[in-house]
C-alpha positions as CSV (number, residue, x, y, z in Angstrom):
1,M,91.2,-130.7,119.3
2,R,94.5,-129.0,120.8
3,L,94.5,-128.0,124.4
4,R,97.2,-125.9,126.0
5,E,97.5,-123.5,129.1
6,M,96.9,-119.9,128.5
7,L,99.9,-117.4,129.1
8,P,99.2,-115.0,132.0
9,S,99.4,-112.1,129.5
10,E,96.7,-114.2,127.3
11,C,94.4,-114.5,130.6
12,S,94.7,-110.8,131.2
13,I,93.7,-109.8,127.9
14,L,90.6,-112.2,128.0
15,I,89.6,-110.8,131.1
16,S,89.9,-107.3,129.9
17,E,88.1,-107.8,126.8
18,Q,84.9,-109.7,128.0
19,R,82.0,-108.4,130.0
20,V,80.0,-111.3,131.1
21,A,81.1,-113.8,133.4
22,R,79.7,-116.9,135.5
23,L,79.9,-116.6,139.1
24,G,80.2,-119.8,141.3
25,C,79.4,-119.7,145.1
26,C,78.5,-122.5,147.3
27,R,76.5,-122.5,150.9
28,D,75.8,-125.7,152.9
29,N,77.2,-128.0,150.1
30,Q,74.9,-126.3,147.4
31,S,76.6,-124.7,144.6
32,Y,75.0,-121.9,142.7
33,V,76.4,-120.5,139.2
34,V,75.0,-117.5,137.7
35,P,76.1,-115.0,134.9
36,I,77.0,-111.8,135.9
37,Y,78.4,-108.6,134.2
38,Y,81.7,-107.1,135.3
39,V,84.5,-104.7,135.0
40,R,88.0,-105.2,135.8
41,A,89.8,-102.3,137.6
42,E,92.9,-102.2,139.9
43,G,93.6,-106.0,139.3
44,Q,89.9,-106.9,140.7
45,I,86.7,-107.8,139.3
46,F,83.7,-105.5,140.1
47,S,80.1,-106.5,139.8
48,F,76.8,-105.1,140.9
49,S,73.7,-107.0,142.2
50,M,70.5,-106.6,143.9
51,P,69.9,-108.6,147.0
52,G,69.0,-112.3,146.7
53,R,70.4,-115.7,146.6
54,K,73.9,-115.0,145.2
55,I,74.5,-112.4,147.9
56,E,73.1,-114.7,150.6
57,F,75.3,-117.3,149.5
58,M,78.5,-115.1,149.4
59,R,77.9,-113.6,152.8
60,S,77.7,-117.0,154.3
61,N,80.6,-118.4,152.4
62,P,82.8,-115.7,150.8
63,L,85.0,-118.0,148.9
64,V,84.1,-117.5,145.1
65,C,85.2,-118.1,141.5
66,V,84.5,-116.5,138.3
67,E,84.8,-118.2,134.9
68,I,85.1,-115.9,131.8
69,E,85.3,-117.4,128.3
70,H,85.3,-116.3,124.6
71,S,84.2,-118.8,121.8
72,T,84.3,-118.4,118.0
73,D,83.0,-121.8,117.3
74,Q,83.0,-125.3,119.2
75,H,86.7,-125.8,118.4
76,R,88.2,-122.6,119.0
77,W,87.7,-121.2,122.5
78,K,89.4,-119.7,125.7
79,C,88.4,-119.9,129.5
80,V,89.6,-118.1,132.7
81,V,88.6,-119.4,136.1
82,I,89.6,-117.0,138.8
83,E,89.3,-118.2,142.6
84,G,88.8,-115.3,145.0
85,R,87.0,-114.0,147.9
86,Y,83.6,-111.7,147.8
87,H,83.9,-108.3,149.2
88,E,80.9,-106.1,149.5
């Protein structure tokens, strides 16, 4: 298997082409990861959620990460991890 760092332009394309990501958040030393649907606009990631655990976690600690991936098989995949801050 050959691994390489993606170029910023490749990351941007992957983010724009996909619609499902994994959101990671943490509160009181407990991590929580959940799939989300998103859209990218104005250089930001937007998503919608009903009240629940992830909203409670992000209100408590707004530091989050989003993982976006695409794979064609077990040997060909791409992945982008974005660190950011939650805003309502």
